[in-house]
N, C-alpha and C positions, 0 to 999 in steps of 0.2 A: 562559302566560296565554291563556285562551280567547278566541276571536273569535266574534262573533254574526253569523250569516248570515240575511238576509231571504229568505223563500220565499213567492212569490205565486202566484196562480192554482191553489191547492190545491183538488182536488175536495172538495165539502162533506161527502161521506161518509167521507173519510179521517180516521182518528184519529191521535193522537200516536204510538202504538206502531207503526202502519203506516209513518208518515213516518220514524221513527227507523230502522226496519229498511231502508227504501228508501235512506236516506242513508248507512247504515253500510257499504254496498258500497264507498264511496269513502274513508272515513276513520273515525276513532274519534269517536263522537258523545257529547258530554257531557250535553246536555239538548235537549228539543224542547218547544216551546210553540205550540199553535195558538190563535189569537185567536178568541174567541167573543162573540156578542152577549149582553149581561147579561140581557135580558128573556127570551130564548128558549133560550139555551145553544147556539144553532146557530152553526156555524163561519162566520167572515167571509171565508174563502177565502185567508187568509194566516197566516203564523206565523214563528217564529224557530227556528233550529237553532244550537246552540252547539257549536263544534268546537275542537280544539287549534289554536293559532296556525299551526303548521307545515302543517296540513292545509287551512286556509281557502282558499287560492288554488286548490288542486286541486278542492275541493268546488264552488266557484263555476264553474270552467271545465267540469267534467264534468257538472254537474247542470243548469246553465242551458239551457233549451230542451228538456230531456228530458221525455218524456211520463209522466204518472202518472194513471191512471184516464181516459185519453182527453184530458187537458188538458196543454198545454205549460207547465212550471214556469218562473217568473221567479225567478232566483236571483242575488243579489249581496250584497256586504258591507253589513250594516245600518248606517244612519247614526244617530248619537246623536239623541235626542229634543231638539227645540228647547226652550230654556228660556222659560217664559212670563213 
């Protein structure tokens, strides 16, 4: 079962393919989604990486605080959306 990892502080110029390549050094990446503003399409600076459950802990440990494009990434297990 895949786990979703939150990735914050992503440089605005980074695209999903670059993020997938960067994270694939640590484990198998199932999918990557960078969140964008609806009106402009510009990155909001965070996204989600889906990994195999057995790789999730290693991805968080190895990628949290690692630099990408001069910015330190914030990486942790994604929390479920609160129900409204």
